[in-house]
N, CA, C and O of each residue as an XYZ file, in Angstrom:
392
protein
N      -2.215    -32.341      6.675
C      -2.696    -32.246      4.905
C      -2.952    -33.092      3.944
O      -2.337    -34.058      3.493
N      -4.253    -32.439      3.618
C      -4.576    -33.606      1.861
C      -4.076    -33.561      0.772
O      -4.554    -32.552      0.253
N      -3.269    -34.120     -0.049
C      -2.565    -33.534     -0.633
C      -3.488    -34.692     -1.820
O      -4.045    -35.761     -1.572
N      -3.356    -34.000     -3.027
C      -4.007    -34.385     -4.354
C      -3.599    -34.340     -5.719
O      -3.347    -33.279     -6.290
N      -3.528    -35.434     -6.246
C      -3.095    -35.815     -7.476
C      -3.696    -35.431     -8.664
O      -4.897    -35.687     -8.745
N      -3.232    -34.950     -9.492
C      -3.515    -33.943    -10.821
C      -2.627    -34.279    -11.771
O      -1.667    -35.039    -11.645
N      -3.031    -33.596    -12.879
C      -2.089    -34.244    -14.487
C      -2.491    -32.932    -15.059
O      -3.637    -32.495    -15.165
N      -1.034    -32.199    -15.518
C      -1.148    -30.835    -16.654
C      -0.040    -31.067    -17.103
O       1.056    -31.420    -16.668
N      -0.622    -30.739    -18.327
C       0.036    -30.205    -19.492
C       1.357    -29.202    -19.808
O       1.105    -28.180    -20.447
N       2.322    -29.368    -19.521
C       3.392    -28.323    -19.107
C       4.650    -28.124    -20.389
O       4.958    -28.944    -21.254
N       5.068    -27.112    -20.211
C       6.080    -26.861    -21.624
C       7.435    -27.605    -21.320
O       8.254    -27.057    -20.582
N       7.688    -28.830    -21.867
C       8.506    -29.468    -21.959
C       9.797    -28.892    -21.531
O      10.562    -29.588    -20.864
N      10.173    -27.419    -21.927
C      11.920    -26.806    -21.378
C      11.237    -26.339    -20.152
O      12.168    -26.490    -19.360
N      10.195    -25.846    -19.399
C      10.051    -25.333    -18.448
C      10.339    -26.874    -17.443
O      11.085    -26.706    -16.478
N       9.926    -27.928    -17.600
C       9.800    -28.902    -16.677
C      11.112    -29.413    -16.668
O      11.877    -29.571    -15.717
N      11.272    -29.669    -17.976
C      12.745    -29.987    -17.400
C      14.200    -29.410    -16.535
O      15.127    -29.997    -15.978
N      13.753    -27.542    -16.812
C      14.518    -26.907    -15.898
C      14.002    -26.999    -14.584
O      14.799    -26.881    -13.653
N      12.934    -27.168    -14.378
C      12.793    -27.100    -12.945
C      12.695    -28.163    -12.883
O      11.796    -28.161    -12.043
N      12.987    -29.893    -13.206
C      13.652    -30.897    -12.719
C      15.362    -30.560    -12.200
O      16.077    -30.947    -11.275
N      15.469    -29.914    -13.008
C      17.342    -30.019    -13.001
C      17.309    -29.242    -11.144
O      17.840    -29.813    -10.191
N      16.638    -28.019    -11.050
C      16.512    -26.949    -10.224
C      16.573    -27.139     -8.846
O      17.339    -26.750     -7.964
N      15.235    -28.073     -8.890
C      14.726    -28.980     -7.828
C      14.979    -30.197     -7.457
O      15.178    -30.929     -8.427
N      15.056    -30.740     -6.397
C      15.446    -32.144     -5.879
C      13.908    -32.694     -6.067
O      12.875    -32.039     -5.928
N      14.015    -33.786     -6.347
C      12.924    -34.703     -6.359
C      12.375    -34.812     -5.326
O      11.384    -35.465     -5.651
N      12.282    -34.593     -4.005
C      11.669    -34.314     -2.847
C      11.077    -32.893     -2.540
O      10.333    -32.548     -1.622
N      11.346    -32.533     -3.051
C      11.010    -31.051     -2.550
C       9.785    -30.366     -3.668
O       9.190    -29.312     -3.447
N       9.632    -31.055     -4.631
C       8.865    -30.701     -6.314
C       7.671    -30.369     -6.021
O       7.297    -29.460     -6.763
N       6.669    -30.779     -5.065
C       5.780    -30.834     -5.037
C       5.588    -29.749     -4.191
O       4.788    -28.947     -4.673
N       6.072    -29.400     -3.004
C       6.364    -28.512     -1.852
C       6.233    -27.035     -3.194
O       5.170    -26.491     -3.496
N       7.562    -26.695     -3.761
C       7.753    -25.784     -4.380
C       6.656    -25.352     -6.075
O       6.820    -24.490     -6.939
N       5.421    -26.620     -5.864
C       4.584    -26.226     -7.131
C       3.875    -25.321     -6.240
O       3.640    -24.123     -6.400
N       3.552    -26.153     -5.201
C       2.433    -25.933     -4.094
C       2.483    -24.341     -3.370
O       1.423    -23.804     -3.046
N       3.751    -23.682     -3.162
C       3.813    -22.684     -2.861
C       4.058    -21.681     -4.148
O       4.223    -20.495     -3.861
N       4.087    -21.968     -5.229
C       4.657    -20.958     -6.516
C       2.800    -20.916     -6.339
O       2.216    -19.841     -6.207
N       2.199    -22.008     -6.362
C      -0.034    -21.689     -6.398
C      -0.327    -20.892     -5.670
O      -1.238    -20.165     -6.066
N       0.293    -20.567     -4.154
C      -0.252    -20.510     -3.663
C       0.305    -18.495     -3.786
O      -0.445    -17.519     -3.810
N       1.724    -18.528     -3.833
C       1.983    -16.914     -4.276
C       1.185    -16.193     -5.349
O       0.849    -15.010     -5.286
N       0.869    -17.190     -6.523
C       0.115    -16.703     -7.481
C      -1.243    -16.178     -7.883
O      -1.715    -15.587     -8.855
N      -1.930    -16.929     -6.021
C      -3.361    -17.114     -6.063
C      -3.240    -15.261     -5.282
O      -3.834    -14.224     -5.576
N      -2.440    -15.502     -4.482
C      -2.149    -14.293     -3.347
C      -2.286    -13.119     -4.052
O      -3.106    -12.234     -3.808
N      -1.009    -13.137     -5.420
C      -0.707    -11.894     -5.699
C      -2.389    -11.594     -7.478
O      -2.619    -10.831     -8.417
N      -2.815    -12.489     -6.992
C      -4.173    -12.421     -7.948
C      -5.414    -11.859     -6.861
O      -6.586    -11.546     -7.067
N      -4.991    -11.873     -6.235
C      -6.120    -11.311     -4.765
C      -5.574     -9.954     -4.302
O      -6.327     -9.055     -3.926
N      -4.208     -9.834     -4.342
C      -3.852     -8.347     -4.160
C      -4.392     -7.750     -4.835
O      -4.975     -6.771     -4.368
N      -4.479     -8.024     -6.269
C      -4.356     -7.440     -7.404
C      -6.062     -6.976     -7.573
O      -6.470     -5.994     -8.193
N      -6.501     -7.514     -7.178
C      -7.952     -7.591     -7.601
C      -9.120     -6.209     -6.144
O     -10.123     -5.496     -6.151
N      -7.721     -6.761     -4.954
C      -8.413     -6.053     -4.113
C      -7.494     -4.118     -4.677
O      -8.296     -3.195     -4.825
N      -6.288     -3.867     -4.856
C      -5.918     -2.594     -5.664
C      -6.563     -2.314     -6.718
O      -6.465     -1.159     -7.133
N      -7.463     -3.344     -7.508
C      -8.239     -2.352     -8.286
C      -9.588     -1.789     -7.714
O     -10.203     -0.797     -8.106
N      -9.966     -2.820     -6.499
C     -10.954     -2.524     -6.023
C     -11.020     -0.881     -5.674
O     -11.685      0.046     -6.137
N      -9.858     -1.003     -4.484
C      -9.731      0.117     -3.712
C      -9.408      1.461     -4.835
O     -10.087      2.457     -4.587
N      -8.282      1.607     -6.239
C      -8.624      2.068     -6.866
C      -9.437      2.630     -7.246
O      -9.408      3.861     -7.264
N     -10.766      1.704     -7.820
C     -12.109      2.179     -8.407
C     -12.915      3.316     -7.385
O     -13.235      4.448     -7.750
N     -13.179      2.690     -5.913
C     -13.589      3.064     -5.448
C     -13.200      4.740     -5.214
O     -13.939      5.725     -5.220
N     -11.663      4.610     -4.999
C     -11.194      5.912     -4.649
C     -11.622      6.595     -5.716
O     -12.161      7.643     -5.358
N     -11.608      6.407     -7.170
C     -12.258      6.840     -8.572
C     -13.671      7.175     -7.382
O     -13.852      8.069     -6.555
N     -14.268      6.293     -7.692
C     -15.881      7.110     -7.509
C     -15.991      7.947     -6.537
O     -16.884      8.770     -6.737
N     -15.285      8.097     -5.296
C     -15.251      8.811     -4.448
C     -14.722     10.420     -4.843
O     -15.225     11.363     -4.233
N     -14.290     10.517     -5.282
C     -13.289     11.801     -6.009
C     -13.763     12.936     -5.185
O     -13.456     13.683     -4.257
N     -15.037     12.534     -6.380
C     -15.623     13.665     -6.307
C     -16.225     14.495     -4.958
O     -16.326     15.709     -4.782
N     -16.560     13.445     -4.139
C     -16.902     13.400     -2.476
C     -15.999     14.535     -2.025
O     -16.253     15.724     -1.830
N     -14.608     13.673     -1.886
C     -13.866     13.893     -1.086
C     -13.310     15.384     -1.241
O     -12.617     15.987     -0.420
N     -13.801     15.875     -2.566
C     -13.330     17.265     -2.965
C     -14.571     18.368     -2.211
O     -14.240     19.465     -1.760
N     -15.682     17.975     -2.183
C     -17.246     18.058     -2.256
C     -16.478     18.764      0.290
O     -16.473     19.765      1.006
N     -16.078     17.310      0.342
C     -15.493     17.691      1.523
C     -14.189     18.523      1.890
O     -14.223     19.231      2.896
N     -13.289     18.475      1.279
C     -12.353     19.367      1.203
C     -12.731     20.982      1.511
O     -12.799     21.604      2.571
N     -12.906     21.311      0.365
C     -13.771     22.698     -0.030
C     -14.648     22.845      1.182
O     -14.608     24.022      1.541
N     -15.496     22.054      2.028
C     -16.092     22.427      3.219
C     -15.113     22.748      4.204
O     -15.301     23.596      5.077
N     -14.018     22.046      4.066
C     -13.300     22.521      5.905
C     -11.668     23.190      5.186
O     -10.634     23.357      5.834
N     -11.808     23.390      4.143
C     -10.818     24.371      3.491
C     -10.391     25.259      4.718
O      -9.514     25.042      5.554
N     -11.579     26.712      4.544
C     -11.603     28.166      5.382
C     -11.422     27.224      6.831
O     -10.979     28.075      7.603
N     -11.485     26.414      7.325
C     -11.618     25.687      8.692
C     -10.139     26.107      8.471
O      -9.649     27.058      9.080
N      -9.026     24.897      7.023
C      -7.681     24.997      7.607
C      -6.525     25.905      7.932
O      -5.542     25.783      8.662
N      -7.155     27.232      6.830
C      -6.471     28.216      6.592
C      -6.496     28.883      7.951
O      -5.485     29.126      8.609
N      -7.791     29.170      8.330
C      -8.296     30.236      9.501
C      -6.631     29.607     11.027
O      -5.982     30.372     11.741
N      -6.515     27.954     10.943
C      -5.516     27.288     11.980
C      -4.770     27.893     11.397
O      -4.426     28.989     11.840
N      -4.227     27.383     10.142
C      -2.957     27.869      9.575
C      -2.664     29.644      9.928
O      -1.596     29.998     10.429
N      -3.158     30.088      9.775
C      -2.978     31.670     10.316
C      -2.794     31.671     11.644
O      -1.683     31.704     12.174
N      -3.932     31.632     12.274
C      -3.343     31.169     14.093
C      -2.625     31.082     14.064
O      -1.918     32.090     14.076
N      -2.011     29.719     13.992
C      -0.558     28.819     14.334
C       0.570     30.408     13.848
O       1.248     31.233     14.460
N       0.322     30.210     12.875
C       0.893     31.407     12.453
C       1.429     32.473     12.993
O       2.650     32.623     12.948
N       0.831     33.146     13.432
C       0.705     33.973     14.623
C       0.533     33.456     15.910
O      -0.022     34.305     16.608
N       0.789     32.349     16.568
C       1.218     32.286     17.577
C       2.903     32.452     17.401
O       3.679     33.003     18.181
N       3.156     31.879     16.289
C       4.858     31.405     16.050
C       5.763     32.718     16.427
O       6.913     32.885     16.834
N       4.584     33.622     16.061
C       5.260     34.954     15.601
C       5.736     35.803     16.560
O       6.754     36.493     16.509
N       4.472     35.652     17.939
C       4.173     36.331     18.732
C       5.050     35.474     20.090
O       5.468     36.161     21.022
N       5.252     34.077     20.091
C       6.559     33.759     20.669
C       7.532     33.965     20.247
O       8.395     33.947     21.125
N       7.966     34.206     19.124
C       9.265     34.120     18.638
C       9.787     35.816     18.785
O      10.946     36.123     18.503
N       8.726     36.891     19.281
C       8.972     37.710     19.582
C       9.444     38.462     21.084
O       9.985     39.468     21.542
N       8.677     36.905     21.539
C       8.725     36.836     23.347
C       9.577     35.953     23.508
O       9.657     35.506     24.652
N      10.256     35.539     22.737
C      11.765     35.404     23.149
C      12.878     35.674     22.778
O      13.808     34.944     23.122
N      13.123     36.923     21.885
C      13.500     37.680     21.465
C      14.144     38.742     22.678
O      15.246     39.105     23.090
N      13.224     38.891     22.851
C      12.402     40.309     24.547
C      12.710     39.082     24.971
O      12.812     38.474     23.906
N      12.918     38.342     25.799
C      13.298     37.802     27.039
C      14.756     37.477     26.461
O      15.478     38.127     27.217
N      15.463     36.928     25.677
C      17.025     36.893     25.212
C      17.660     38.271     25.552
O      18.551     38.343     26.398
N      17.230     39.291     24.934
C      17.763     40.595     25.035
C      17.587     40.988     26.434
O      18.601     41.581     26.804
N      16.523     40.878     27.555
C      16.756     41.187     28.387
C      17.795     40.132     29.433
O      16.944     39.726     30.225
N      18.052     40.005     29.517
C      19.311     38.916     30.289
C      20.532     39.570     29.949
O      21.608     39.099     30.316
């Protein structure tokens, strides 16, 4: 892994706490992990925003599609309920004949 040395100005209290809590041999790795985590979170936030925006843009189309298929969904529900009632009647008749 290629390392690059940089100089950044940081608040003194933050640096002091960091140096108290993190051993000298681990500091670069901890800072690298923090930067990677921050960058990953930033990418996830942008992706979430893009997905939210896409959903808002597609909402009207989704509603139109739902309207188109809703009668079919209702028919399936009615048929399923009818099939269930027929099956239950058959079960009661079968149990009564035992």
